[in-house]
Structure formats: structure tokens, C-alpha cells
N, C-alpha and C positions, 0 to 999 in steps of 0.2 A: 532686815530679815537675817535670822541666825543660820549659820551653816551647820550641817550635821558633822559628826566626827569623821565619817567616811569622806565627805566632801573636802574637809580641811586636809586630810591626809593626801587626797588626790591632788589638790592644788599644791601642796608642799612638794610632792614628787615631781610634778610638772615644772615647778620653779627650779628645783635642783638639776633636773636633766637639761633644762634650757641654759642654765649657767655653765654647766659642764661642757656643753656644745660650743660655747663661745670662748672659754678661757683655757687655762694652762694646758700645754701639750704634755702628753704622758712621757715617762722616761724613755719609752721605746719608740717615740715618734721620730720621724725623720726631721733633721734640723740642718738648715743651710744658711750660708752667709756669703756675701761678696765684699771685697775691699778694693776700692778704686784708688789708684795713686795719681793725683792730678799734677798739673804744671810741669810735666816732663818735656824736655826738648832743649833747654838752655844749658844744662850741665850734664856732660856725658858720663862722668864718673858716678854721680849719684843715680842717674838713670840706669846705669849698668848694675849698680849695687841692688837696686830694686828688682830689676829683671832677673837677676841671678838668685833671688830668694826662692827656696823650694816650696812654693805655694802657688795656687791658681789665682794670682792677683790679676786685676784688669788695669791696663796701662793707658792713661789719658794724656795725650800729647798735644801741646799747643802748636798751631799751624805756623809755618814760616820761621821756625826756630832753627838754630844752627845744626842741631843733631836730631831733628824730627824724623827724617827718613831713616837714618842709621839706627836709631833706637827702635823704630817701628819694625824694621827688619830683624833686629836682634830679639825683640819681644816675640815675634812670630816664631823664630828659630827655637826659642825657649818655651814654647807652648803657652805664651801669655796673650790674652785677648787685647786688642788695640782699639782705643776710642779716639775720636776727635774731641779735644777739650776746647770747645767753641767759645771764643771771646764775645761777650755781650756787654752792652753799656750798663753801667751801674749808677746808683743814685749819687754816690760820691764821685768826684772827678779824679779817678786814679790815673796813674801813668798810662799812656796809650799802649795798647797791645796790638801787634800786627794782626790784621784780619778781623778786627772788632765789628760786629753788627750793631748799628745804632739807630736811634729814632729818626734821624735826619735823612736816612737813605730812602730813595724811591724803591718801589717793589723790585724793579729791574736791577738796581744797584745791590739791593739786599740779596737777591737770589744769585747774582753773579759772584758776589763775595763769598757766599756760602759754598758755592760749587768750587771756587778756587781753594777754599779751606779744606774741603773734603778731598780734593784731588792732590793736595800737597802732602798727604800722609798715606802710605800704602797700608793695606790690610785692615782698614777701618771697618769695624762691625757695628759701631754705635756712636752716639753723641751725648755729651753732657755739657752744661754751661759753665764757662769760666766767668766769674762775677755775674753780671746780668740782673742785679737787684732792681734795676729800672725796666729793662726790656721785657723781662719775664712777667711783668704785670700787665702788659699791653696785649689785648686780644688780637688786634690787627696784625702785629708783627709776629706773634706766636702762631697765628693762622698761616702767615706766609712761610714760616719755618717748617711747620708740620706738613703743609701741603707739598713743599719742595722735598722733604725727607720721604714722604709717601711715594712720590714719583720716582725717587732714586731707588726705592725698593729694598727690602730686607735689612733696614737699619732700625735700631731701637733708640730710645731717648731716655736719659736719666736726668731728672730735675735735681740739681744740686741744692735747691732750696736755700738760696742766699737771701731770700725774703719770705716771710710767711704770707705775703700777698701774691705769691707766684700762682699763675694759672697754666703754666707750661704743661704740667702732667695732665691736667684736665683736657686741654686741647689736643694733646697727643692721643689721648684715648678716643676723642671724637673722630680722629683721622685713622683710627685702628693701628696706630703705631705702638708696638710693644714698649711699655713704659713703666717705670717705678720712680719713687722719690727717695732721696737720701734720708737715712735715719739718724746717723751720727757723723760728726767730724772727729777724727783721731789726730789731734795736733797738740803740740806742747804750748804752754804759756808760762807765766811767771810762777805758777803753782807746780811744783815738781811732781805732784800726784795726779795731774790732769790726765795724762795719757793712760795711766792705770785705771782711773775712774771711768773714762770714756770707753775703754776696752771692756771693762766689766759690764757697763750698760749695754754695749753691743751684744755681749754674750747673753745677758739676761733677756734682752728683747727676742733673740733667736729662741731661747728656751721657752718663752711664753707664746710667741706668735708662730714660730716655726722657721722664720727667715728674717733677715735684715741686711741693709746696705750701709757700709761705712765708707767715708772718703778721707783720705790722708794726703799729705803733701811730702815731698822729698827733703824734709828737714833732717839733719844728722841725728837728732834725738829720736825722731820717729823711725828712721831706718834701724837704729840700734834697738829700739823697743820691739819692732817687728821681728828682727833677727832672733831676739831672745824669747818672745812670747807667742808667736804664731802657733807653735806646737800645742798651746793650751786649748785651741779650738778642737783639735782631735780628742783631747782628754775629756772634753765636754760632749763628745759625740756629734760635733758640728763638722759638716763637710763644706770646705770653701769652694765656691763655684765661680767660673767666669760669669759676668753679668748676663750675657745672653741666655745662659742656662738657668740662672736664678729667676729671671723674669717668667719663664714658662713654668718653673717649679712653683713660684709664688701664686701664679694664676690658678694652677691646679689646686693648691692648698686653699685658696679662697672659695673655689667652687665646692670643694669637699666640705668646708665649713658651713657653706650655705645649705648643702644637701643634708648635713647632720643637724641642722637647726630644728629643734622640737617646738612647734607652734602649739599654743594652747587652743584646744577645741572642745566643743560640747557646751551644754547649758551652764555648767559651773563657771566657765570663762566669762560669761556676760557680767559677772559681779566683780571681776578683777579691776 
């Protein structure tokens, strides 16, 4: 059956409005990002350099490290949000990290170790996984984790996404724990341009979706890069937020996107 000219125009307009509702944020749209610095606690000097950066970075500290408490207190004093960087078993056998949760633990052992880790760092607002490419794939252990976090109350969870098979964020949502997943890693490698490329991707993601999360580590090159380039976020109209605030902002943005979605209705849509 042939469509009339008016029907074709109507379908074209519906298609355009639908695409606009889902894609590119306008130049005037609010744009937010969070940068988490992982693996802090073993080196006080590097931790101090990160905490002193004039930006709302979120500080993820490994439990039972030499400077964990001292850096957490310093971070709080400098208005930086503190997370527990929770060690979890990986697929590869890396060097053992104190406080690691693994598949061989009973539920009681798992929960006891988790509580010890949480209690070892003051001012903790949330949790993200250190390694965990094996553990984050297992529904049972992720259920133990999220159940324990929900009972602790007012903690969020960020999935560091060390494997694309992770179900941690999914189960966090099932337990109504505020949660998001990492979008990018900001770390150097053998390519001198990698940090610049990843930072640009981070900015691009925020410009298109409205928000994004990046994770970095306290490598000297990363610290130097952030010291030089964090100001670019403001130049792009991007506000850096602590993770707790980004989660609530992201959820509002998703709801707004759903509300603005234009569904096709009417008899013309039956032929789409």
C-alpha cells in the first residue's frame, strides 16, 4: 500500500523527533563527570598530590594499606569523597592484596572480611572493585556483597568493569543500591598519546550523554596530566562531581530522557 505525501511527512517528523530525544545533548545542556583515583593507600606522596588537586575527584583507597586512614582523613579535609577500593579475586592470579574477597570464602567469611575492609577506612561513602574480573561474574557472591552493602545503608557501588561479563551493577540495582559503571580508564601505556585520547573520549561521552565516569590510577604521568588538563573540563562546560552526586544526577537524566521519548502512535505507525 502506498503512503500519501502527508503520511510520509508525518512519519519523517516522528522519526526526527524520536532521534533527537535520544541523542546529542544541546550546547546548553547540563554536563557532568566524575573521576575516581584508584589504588591509593600505599604511597603517601602520590596520594597527597592527588588529594591536593583543585577538583572534585573521588578517592578510592585500598584497605589495610600503610596510609589508608591518613589519606582518608586528608581527603575529607580537602573536600574529596572517599571510597573503599575493595579487592576481589581476578581471573589471573595476581599478587595477593590484603582484604581480598574470593570464591573460596563461606558467606560468613565473606561478610566478615567485607566489614573489616569497610571499617578500616574512615569517611567511606561508596565502594568500587579492585580487580575482580572473576568474582564480579558470580551471581551468588555479588548477591552476598550487595545484600551486605544494603544492610550497611547509604553506600553506593561503582562497577570498575574489569570484565565485560560483570553482573555487579545489575545486582546492585536489584538491591536498590545507587550504582553506575565505569566508562573509561585514564591510564598511560607505551603510546604517549593514550592519556590524551582517553581524556578526549571521556569529554565526548559527557557531551553526548550528559555524564560519564572515568577511573585513573596514581601513576606519575597520570598525576602530571591531570594537573595540566583538568581545567579543560570547565572549558567544555563540564562540572566535575563526587561520585555520590553524579549517580543521582545520572538517574535524573535517564528519567528525563525516558520522559522526552516520542513514541510513534496512530494508524500510520502500524506500517512502520
